[in-house]
C-alpha distance (Angstrom), angle and dihedral (degrees) to the residues before:
residue distance angle dihedral
X1 . . .
X2 3.81 . .
X3 3.79 122.9 .
X4 3.83 89.2 -142.7
X5 3.77 121.4 85.9
X6 3.74 117.0 -137.9
X7 3.80 115.7 -138.5
X8 3.75 132.4 179.1
X9 3.81 121.2 -147.0
X10 3.78 130.7 -169.4
X11 3.79 118.4 -153.4
X12 3.79 113.6 -148.5
X13 3.81 116.2 -174.2
X14 3.80 115.1 -132.2
X15 3.82 96.0 -168.1
X16 3.78 135.8 33.4
X17 3.78 121.7 -108.1
X18 3.78 122.8 -93.8
X19 3.79 117.3 -134.1
X20 3.80 124.5 -147.9
X21 3.79 109.9 -154.2
X22 3.81 141.2 133.8
X23 3.80 112.4 -73.4
X24 3.81 119.6 -142.6
X25 3.81 90.0 -155.2
X26 3.83 98.9 50.0
X27 3.78 97.3 31.5
X28 3.82 94.5 -132.0
X29 3.78 142.0 62.8
X30 3.78 114.0 -58.6
X31 3.78 140.2 171.2
X32 3.80 112.6 -103.3
X33 3.80 117.5 -156.4
X34 3.78 127.7 -162.1
X35 3.80 117.6 -101.2
X36 3.83 87.3 -157.6
X37 3.79 88.5 -122.4
X38 3.78 129.9 118.1
X39 3.79 131.5 -154.4
X40 3.79 120.2 -148.2
X41 3.79 128.7 -171.8
X42 3.79 121.7 -177.3
X43 3.79 133.8 169.4
X44 3.81 96.4 -168.7
X45 3.81 96.6 -92.9
X46 3.79 104.4 44.6
X47 3.78 133.7 33.0
X48 3.79 136.2 -152.6
X49 3.80 122.4 -167.5
X50 3.80 130.7 -178.8
X51 3.79 136.7 -176.5
X52 3.80 109.7 -133.9
X53 3.82 116.2 -131.0
X54 3.81 126.4 -176.0
X55 3.81 131.7 -152.5
X56 3.79 111.5 -111.4
X57 3.82 92.2 -139.9
X58 3.81 108.6 40.4
X59 3.84 102.8 11.2
X60 3.84 92.3 -121.0
X61 3.82 109.0 158.2
X62 3.80 132.1 -128.1
X63 3.81 123.8 -167.5
X64 3.81 111.5 -142.7
X65 3.83 108.7 -156.3
X66 3.81 117.1 -123.5
X67 3.82 97.0 167.7
X68 3.77 125.0 10.8
X69 3.81 120.8 -168.8
X70 3.78 93.8 -29.0
X71 3.79 123.3 158.9
X72 3.80 113.9 -104.0
X73 3.83 89.5 -131.2
X74 3.84 89.4 60.7
X75 3.82 90.8 65.2
X76 3.79 123.1 74.6
X77 3.80 112.9 -107.7
X78 3.82 93.8 -120.1
X79 3.81 91.9 52.3
X80 3.82 92.1 46.9
X81 3.80 91.4 51.5
X82 3.81 90.8 47.3
X83 3.82 90.5 55.0
C-alpha cells in the first residue's frame, strides 16, 4: 500500500479568458473581453463558429474562431444543437 493518496480534481473556469491583441479601432494593443455571445454560420454541409470578443476601450469586436469550415458530421449532435 502506498503512503500517498491519489486525488482527482476537476478545474471549472468561472470567467472567460481575456485576450491581449492589437485593436484596429484603438490602433494599439488592448484587452479584449468576451461578450458571452457566439456567431454561427452554416450552409448545410459545413459550419463556422466564433466567440465574439470586444475591446475594453473602444468596443471594437474580434471574432475568435472555434470551428472553421468543418463538416457538420464531425461535430457531436448535442454540441451542434447547442450552437
